[in-house]
C-alpha positions as MATLAB code, in Angstrom:
seq = 'MGDLGSVEHSSVMSNFLQKSGGYGIIDGGLATELERHGADLNDPLWSAKCLISSPHLIRRVHLDYLEAGADIITTASYQATIQGFEAKGLSGEESEVLLQRSVKLACEARDIYYDRCTKYLPDGIGNERILKKRPILVAASVGSYGAYLADGSEYSGNYGDAITLATLKDFHRRRIQVLAESGADLIAFETIPNKLEAQAYAELLEEDDIMIPAWFSFNSKDGFNVVSGDSLLECASIADSCKKIVAVGVNCTPPRFIHGLILLVQKVTSKPILIYPNSGETYDPVRKEWVESTGVSDEDFVSYVSKWREVGASLVGGCCRTTPNTIKAITRALSKESAALSSLQ';
ca = [
       5.882  -20.689   95.722;
       4.892  -19.969   99.322;
       5.966  -16.712  100.963;
       8.796  -16.145   98.517;
       6.190  -15.936   95.753;
       4.146  -13.369   97.657;
       7.264  -11.215   98.144;
       7.971  -11.406   94.404;
       4.380  -10.491   93.585;
       4.260   -7.439   95.846;
       7.687   -6.299   94.676;
       6.405   -5.908   91.090;
       4.127   -3.099   92.249;
       6.401   -1.622   94.908;
       9.363   -1.479   92.477;
       7.164    0.100   89.830;
       5.841    2.765   92.225;
       9.322    3.461   93.561;
      10.705    4.039   90.053;
       7.651    6.101   89.068;
       7.896    8.651   91.864;
       5.322    7.039   94.163;
       2.367    6.953   91.787;
       1.347    5.498   88.444;
      -1.144    6.601   85.806;
      -3.542    4.041   84.334;
      -4.923    4.526   80.816;
      -8.532    5.567   80.041;
     -11.506    4.165   78.165;
     -10.797    1.815   75.262;
     -14.161    1.343   73.554;
     -14.906    5.053   73.085;
     -11.512    5.557   71.473;
     -11.892    2.533   69.186;
     -15.229    3.938   68.036;
     -13.619    7.339   67.453;
     -11.152    5.590   65.137;
     -14.041    4.026   63.210;
     -14.660    0.663   64.911;
     -18.234   -0.622   65.169;
     -18.600   -2.169   68.618;
     -22.320   -2.933   68.588;
     -21.648   -6.539   69.497;
     -21.705   -8.771   72.613;
     -17.897   -8.904   72.327;
     -17.710   -5.077   72.583;
     -14.086   -3.883   72.276;
     -12.857   -7.498   72.075;
     -14.458   -7.639   68.614;
     -11.494   -5.548   67.393;
      -9.128   -8.390   68.333;
     -10.686  -10.181   65.360;
     -11.537   -7.335   62.992;
      -9.037   -4.530   63.571;
      -6.145   -5.283   65.930;
      -4.150   -2.351   64.499;
      -6.715    0.051   66.016;
      -6.206   -1.467   69.475;
      -2.439   -1.009   69.162;
      -2.977    2.577   68.062;
      -5.208    3.412   71.038;
      -2.667    1.869   73.461;
      -0.008    4.059   71.872;
      -2.214    7.157   72.152;
      -2.507    6.513   75.889;
       1.230    5.982   76.316;
       1.872    9.266   74.501;
      -0.653   10.916   76.832;
       1.436    9.779   79.823;
      -0.144    6.473   80.919;
       2.247    4.174   82.819;
      -0.118    1.182   82.817;
      -2.043    0.045   79.751;
      -4.891   -2.447   80.083;
      -5.444   -4.984   77.324;
      -8.538   -5.276   75.117;
      -9.556   -8.516   76.845;
     -12.200   -7.154   79.260;
     -15.012   -8.693   77.204;
     -12.808  -11.370   75.623;
     -13.845  -14.784   76.918;
     -13.346  -18.232   75.464;
     -17.102  -18.820   75.829;
     -17.909  -15.543   74.047;
     -15.610  -16.331   71.121;
     -16.957  -19.880   70.863;
     -20.482  -18.424   70.639;
     -19.195  -16.610   67.534;
     -18.166  -19.951   66.024;
     -14.454  -19.878   66.900;
     -12.666  -22.912   68.293;
     -11.203  -23.034   71.800;
      -7.720  -22.783   70.306;
      -8.630  -19.747   68.168;
     -10.180  -18.123   71.248;
      -6.966  -18.586   73.218;
      -4.945  -17.058   70.367;
      -7.174  -13.952   70.540;
      -6.613  -13.655   74.301;
      -2.864  -13.900   73.694;
      -3.185  -11.299   70.935;
      -4.709   -8.783   73.362;
      -1.526   -8.894   75.457;
       0.757   -8.974   72.415;
      -0.806   -5.773   71.015;
      -0.235   -3.904   74.286;
       3.374   -5.165   74.474;
       3.938   -4.095   70.852;
       2.558   -0.628   71.621;
       4.996   -0.361   74.544;
       7.918   -1.375   72.279;
       6.908    1.193   69.632;
       6.599    3.837   72.352;
      10.068    3.096   73.744;
      11.435    3.223   70.212;
       9.850    6.655   69.705;
      11.282    7.865   73.017;
      14.792    7.252   71.721;
      14.137    8.636   68.224;
      12.057   11.761   68.673;
      12.004   14.882   70.723;
       8.547   15.842   72.023;
       6.440   17.711   69.464;
       6.085   21.492   69.558;
       4.054   23.420   72.114;
       0.364   22.662   72.250;
      -0.719   19.091   71.727;
       2.699   17.612   72.468;
       3.247   13.927   72.939;
       4.780   12.769   76.184;
       7.880   10.861   75.111;
       9.676    9.863   78.263;
      11.397    6.562   78.936;
       9.797    5.209   82.096;
       8.544    1.931   83.580;
       5.379    0.826   81.752;
       3.254   -2.129   82.846;
       0.866   -4.150   80.699;
      -2.209   -5.238   82.670;
      -4.246   -8.108   81.191;
      -7.885   -7.115   81.686;
     -10.419   -9.629   83.005;
     -14.051   -8.528   83.006;
     -16.692  -10.126   85.177;
     -19.076  -12.930   84.281;
     -21.669  -10.170   83.868;
     -19.534   -8.533   81.154;
     -19.636  -11.793   79.160;
     -23.432  -11.935   79.504;
     -23.517   -8.457   77.877;
     -26.865   -7.753   79.533;
     -25.729   -5.032   81.898;
     -25.424   -7.390   84.872;
     -21.854   -6.256   85.555;
     -23.581   -3.030   86.652;
     -25.885   -4.897   89.069;
     -23.893   -7.961   90.119;
     -27.128   -9.950   90.276;
     -26.335  -13.274   88.623;
     -29.185  -15.255   90.181;
     -29.020  -18.227   92.552;
     -27.961  -20.673   89.837;
     -24.510  -19.056   89.611;
     -22.256  -20.462   92.331;
     -18.612  -20.054   93.292;
     -17.845  -23.226   91.313;
     -19.662  -21.881   88.201;
     -17.611  -18.692   88.268;
     -14.317  -20.525   88.793;
     -15.052  -22.870   85.887;
     -15.994  -19.899   83.713;
     -12.829  -17.868   84.389;
     -10.166  -20.536   84.960;
      -8.737  -21.166   81.488;
      -8.948  -17.533   80.446;
      -6.898  -16.434   83.469;
      -4.289  -19.141   82.795;
      -3.909  -18.053   79.162;
      -3.621  -14.354   79.990;
      -1.141  -15.051   82.788;
       1.139  -16.852   80.342;
       0.892  -14.302   77.503;
       3.583  -11.823   78.569;
       1.554   -9.344   80.669;
       3.050   -7.894   83.863;
      -0.111   -8.344   85.902;
      -3.802   -9.227   85.658;
      -6.409   -6.501   86.172;
      -9.668   -7.923   87.521;
     -11.942   -5.021   86.647;
     -15.456   -3.855   87.533;
     -15.940   -6.708   90.038;
     -19.632   -6.402   90.956;
     -20.011   -8.781   93.903;
     -18.216  -10.637   96.678;
     -18.763  -14.091   95.137;
     -16.769  -13.218   92.018;
     -13.952  -11.670   94.084;
     -13.784  -14.925   96.056;
     -13.707  -16.964   92.821;
     -10.790  -14.912   91.453;
      -8.824  -15.104   94.718;
      -9.230  -18.894   94.882;
      -8.221  -19.339   91.225;
      -5.066  -17.245   91.701;
      -4.016  -19.472   94.602;
      -5.158  -22.864   93.287;
      -3.692  -22.441   89.825;
      -0.505  -20.830   91.170;
      -0.785  -17.921   88.734;
       2.735  -16.615   88.254;
       2.042  -12.898   87.790;
       0.466  -10.532   90.330;
      -3.023   -9.064   90.016;
      -5.197   -6.186   91.117;
      -8.838   -6.164   92.176;
     -11.023   -3.246   91.161;
     -14.670   -3.052   92.257;
     -17.488   -0.788   91.093;
     -19.923    1.087   93.297;
     -22.995    3.182   92.626;
     -23.648    4.437   96.141;
     -20.183    5.156   97.581;
     -20.388    2.397  100.252;
     -21.123   -0.966   98.664;
     -20.243   -2.680   95.409;
     -23.054   -2.592   92.842;
     -24.642   -5.863   94.030;
     -25.130   -4.378   97.498;
     -22.284   -6.438   99.016;
     -20.095   -4.464  101.424;
     -17.018   -2.909   99.804;
     -15.143   -3.508  103.081;
     -15.810   -7.247  102.844;
     -14.846   -7.324   99.159;
     -11.624   -5.387   99.733;
     -10.795   -7.724  102.650;
     -10.814  -10.685  100.244;
      -8.277   -8.826   98.108;
      -6.190   -7.975  101.167;
      -5.968  -11.600  102.275;
      -4.836  -12.853   98.848;
      -1.035  -12.695   98.557;
      -1.126  -12.407   94.786;
      -3.188   -9.208   94.833;
      -0.834   -6.204   94.775;
      -3.348   -3.340   94.570;
      -7.021   -2.857   95.412;
      -9.477   -0.203   94.358;
     -12.420    1.036   92.379;
     -13.200    1.623   88.698;
     -16.210    2.478   86.522;
     -17.726    4.536   89.341;
     -18.780    8.223   89.295;
     -15.947   10.552   90.383;
     -18.009   12.049   93.228;
     -17.896    8.763   95.191;
     -14.175    8.089   94.871;
     -12.844   10.093   97.843;
     -15.023    8.214  100.335;
     -14.341    4.856   98.693;
     -10.557    5.331   99.030;
     -11.022    5.947  102.768;
     -13.156    2.803  103.055;
     -10.634    0.564  101.258;
      -7.841    1.916  103.484;
      -9.667    0.582  106.538;
      -9.024   -3.002  105.476;
      -5.777   -2.976  103.477;
      -2.369   -1.343  103.351;
      -1.883   -2.438   99.724;
      -1.601    0.336   97.097;
      -4.991    1.796   96.166;
      -6.013    2.253   92.555;
      -8.879    4.295   91.198;
     -10.010    4.829   87.647;
     -13.540    6.198   87.637;
     -15.731    6.713   84.606;
     -16.556   10.195   83.356;
     -19.597   10.268   85.634;
     -21.938    9.612   82.728;
     -24.633    6.985   83.199;
     -24.853    3.829   81.091;
     -28.318    2.658   80.090;
     -27.999   -1.169   79.792;
     -31.429   -1.458   78.153;
     -30.702    1.004   75.344;
     -26.988    0.018   75.417;
     -25.856    3.611   75.261;
     -24.465    6.367   77.455;
     -26.835    9.043   78.696;
     -25.537   12.317   77.305;
     -24.279   15.216   79.395;
     -24.454   13.567   82.787;
     -20.668   13.484   83.119;
     -17.919   15.827   84.238;
     -15.467   17.617   81.958;
     -11.773   16.686   81.813;
     -11.008   19.802   83.867;
     -13.480   18.816   86.599;
     -12.254   15.231   86.546;
      -8.664   16.362   86.996;
      -9.591   18.744   89.808;
     -10.463   15.656   91.862;
      -7.211   13.855   91.152;
      -4.944   15.760   93.569;
      -7.434   15.134   96.377;
      -7.477   11.413   95.571;
      -3.688   11.316   95.686;
      -3.686   13.251   98.972;
      -5.961   10.720  100.668;
      -3.880    7.803   99.476;
      -4.520    6.664   95.885;
      -1.284    5.383   94.297;
      -2.655    4.481   90.865;
      -4.996    6.861   89.064;
      -6.622    6.708   85.633;
      -9.951    6.743   83.825;
     -12.566    4.202   82.804;
     -15.527    4.474   80.415;
     -15.809    7.656   78.354;
     -12.451    9.056   79.472;
      -9.929    9.712   76.684;
      -6.210   10.301   76.091;
      -6.933   13.987   76.772;
      -8.206   13.063   80.252;
      -5.043   11.029   80.869;
      -2.821   13.821   79.574;
      -4.533   16.268   81.939;
      -4.039   13.846   84.882;
      -0.375   13.391   83.925;
       0.210   17.152   83.873;
      -1.633   17.749   87.140;
       0.284   15.033   89.006;
       3.692   15.871   87.545;
       3.220   19.537   88.536;
       2.237   18.453   91.997;
       5.199   16.115   92.426;
       7.583   18.835   91.131;
       6.120   21.261   93.683;
       6.529   18.701   96.487;
      10.154   17.939   95.614;
      11.000   21.655   95.562;
       9.688   21.893   99.142;
      11.877   19.033  100.364;
];
């Protein structure tokens, strides 16, 4: 597709941001919400288990986020890999159907939401739903190789010397092809823990001529490097040089680091910056649970958001342990701010 393709890719995001008032809101955590609705996710497949056992819950959580004001919903495919499903005894074909289902559920939620926008007025004062016809993107989530291992290595990025660029490309290739052809608007490469995996994704996007754009989102635990210790500047540069990447940023990282990380990413790219931190709570990969009360409240989380927008974040949302209430609070904060700005102009 050459340069024409790269123009088309970048226009997906620039058109979306233009129609959305210059910024977009990404949804929040999926697994916590699925558990709140009764799903048991104690499984290597994590939230992807619901693609098999309770797809209706996934659709419901997507809808909750849309009604909280999210403009971008990410599919339940973060932990969904062909290899992971095959380990459960499913065939390759059945595994691909589940990947397609993750996108289908998000698209269905968007259709139901649009239908509600035309049928209903917002509910009464208090816990009202946000029913507003607006551009909504479906992002097909791709978790790292470490997420498939389900041993916490997506939080360290240490895969060992046996894992090469070729290993990672072989691991991700078919999954990316299937998701790209399932009806999503873009692919969200999330919680990328090291430079090698970023390189693998960038090469796959080019070599396989993936027809939809993508974003790269890294995670950091020190505010300077990605979790493996690789330089965030070097990782973000890989994203900048790949024509099919239309936004670059950080997710699953404590809120206190985000301001500095936005400034770092801006040094190496002019592409839109996305940030969707976790609640600030700490995950214990050994006990496979979140450490209580180490996070920030929705109010504190939202108090950061205006500052992130000021320094240049275009896409803002939440990751682990954030909820539709977090997203609703972000939506309100940013819509107030944009109303105040337009009244000054």
